[in-house]
Each structure stands twice: as C-alpha cells, then as structure tokens.
C-alpha positions in Angstrom: 24.1 101.8 106.0 26.7 102.3 104.3 27.5 100.7 100.5 30.5 98.6 101.2 27.9 96.8 104.1 25.3 96.2 101.6 27.8 94.7 99.4 29.6 92.6 101.7 26.6 91.1 102.6 26.0 87.0 101.3 23.3 86.9 98.6 19.9 85.2 100.3 19.2 83.9 96.2 19.4 80.2 96.3 22.5 78.6 94.1 22.2 75.7 92.4 25.1 73.3 91.6 25.2 71.8 88.5 24.2 68.7 90.1 21.1 69.7 92.0 18.7 68.9 89.4 20.3 65.7 88.7 19.8 65.1 92.2 16.4 66.1 92.5 15.2 64.1 89.1 17.1 61.1 91.2 14.8 61.9 94.6 11.9 61.9 91.4 12.8 58.5 90.0 13.4 57.0 93.7 9.6 58.1 94.6 7.9 56.8 91.5 9.5 53.4 91.7 8.1 53.4 95.6 5.3 54.5 94.4 5.0 51.6 92.3 6.2 48.9 94.2 3.2 50.0 96.5 0.8 50.0 93.7 2.1 46.2 92.6 1.9 45.3 96.5 -1.3 46.4 97.3 -2.5 44.5 94.0 -1.1 41.6 94.5 -2.6 41.3 98.2 -6.0 42.7 97.2 -5.9 39.7 94.6 -4.5 37.1 96.9 -6.9 38.1 100.1 -10.2 38.5 97.9 -9.8 36.3 95.6 -11.6 32.9 95.1 -10.2 30.2 92.6 -13.7 29.2 92.4 -15.6 29.5 89.3 -18.8 31.7 89.8 -22.1 30.2 88.5 -25.6 32.1 87.8 -28.1 30.8 90.1 -30.9 28.6 88.6 -34.5 30.3 87.4 -36.8 30.3 90.6 -33.9 29.8 93.1 -33.9 31.4 96.3 -31.0 33.1 97.1 -30.3 32.8 101.1 -28.0 31.1 103.1 -28.2 27.2 103.7 -27.6 27.5 107.7 -26.2 29.9 110.3 -22.8 28.3 109.9 -22.3 29.6 105.9 -23.6 33.3 107.4 -21.0 33.0 110.5 -18.2 31.5 107.5 -18.7 34.3 104.8 -19.0 37.1 107.7 -15.4 35.2 109.0 -14.3 35.2 105.7 -15.0 39.2 104.8 -13.2 39.9 108.2 -10.2 38.9 107.7 -9.5 40.2 104.7 -11.1 43.6 105.2 -9.1 43.7 108.7 -5.5 42.6 106.3 -6.1 45.2 103.6 -6.6 48.1 106.4 -3.8 46.5 108.2 -1.7 46.8 104.9 -2.3 50.3 104.3 -1.8 51.5 107.9 1.8 49.3 107.3 2.6 51.1 104.1 1.7 54.9 105.4 3.6 54.2 108.5 6.7 52.8 107.0 6.3 56.1 104.7 6.1 58.6 107.5 9.0 56.7 109.0 11.1 57.0 106.2 9.9 60.5 105.2 10.7 61.9 108.5 14.0 63.2 107.9 15.0 63.2 111.9 11.4 64.9 112.7 10.3 63.3 115.8 6.7 63.8 115.5 6.4 62.4 112.1 8.7 59.6 113.1 6.1 59.0 116.2 3.0 59.3 113.7 4.7 56.4 111.5 5.5 54.1 114.7 2.0 54.9 116.0 1.0 53.7 112.3 2.8 50.4 112.4 1.4 49.7 115.9 -1.8 50.5 114.1 -1.1 47.7 111.3 0.5 45.2 113.5 -2.9 45.0 115.9 -5.3 45.0 112.7 -2.8 42.0 111.4 -3.3 40.6 115.1 -7.0 41.1 114.7 -7.4 39.5 111.3 -5.5 36.7 112.9 -7.9 36.3 116.0 -11.1 36.9 113.8 -11.7 33.6 112.9 -11.9 32.2 116.8 -13.8 35.7 117.6 -16.9 34.9 115.2 -16.8 31.6 116.4 -16.8 32.8 120.0 -19.5 35.1 118.5 -21.4 32.0 116.4 -21.6 30.3 120.1 -23.3 33.1 121.8 -25.9 32.9 118.7 -26.9 29.5 118.9 
C-alpha cells in the first residue's frame, strides 16, 4: 500500500462541529423535562387514586379491629384492586409511550412500545370492570 493511498483515506475519527455539543445539551434538557413531567404525573395519579379525603382516626382502646361485614371486606378489596390496576396501567402507559418515542425507526422497539400501550389499555379496562368482577365474586360467596 502506498503512502498516497493512506493519506487519501477519510479519517475515522468523529468530527465534532460547533453545534454538536449544544444539540447534546438540548437533548438532555428535553430528557430532564420529560422525567420531571412523568414524576409529577405519577405522583398526582398516586395521590388521586390512593388518597382518601377522610380523616384517619385511631382505634379506641379495647376495640376489636375486624371488618363489620363481608360487604365491607368486598368494598375494601374493590378499592384496592382499582387503585393497583390503575397504577400499573399508568406505569405501562408511560413505559410504552417512552419506548415508542425513543424507537427512532426501529420496528422491534416500536412493536414493544405498542405492546406496552395495549397492556395499559387492558389494565385500564380491568380497572374499570373490577367493581363488577368483585360484585360477581361476592355473589358467589354469599
């Protein structure tokens, strides 16, 4: 190989232009805003779904801490089931949206994102139908 052929080859070293660093900083800024927005939405949905507006009272001394009836137990299970299903569906919705957004044209990643969005839709449907499901199961128990 001659020296001329070696000199004529393009350099493999990555060239950095004056705007490449600013593009990278802008990407991190957008990522930071996205993470902050997801954190705020997650916290707000957790407070909305799990928060109860009633005041918590301590049990009286000597009181037995048991459910009054099977209906009270079923209602508590229904409330917890809806909250947990909605929280998991929100998590899948967030993950699916992020995967779909960051796919960058990769069909495999885009399919994973779509599958996570479908799982989120199924989770929300189950959260909406869980009171009916628990009522049916409570009817079997009686």
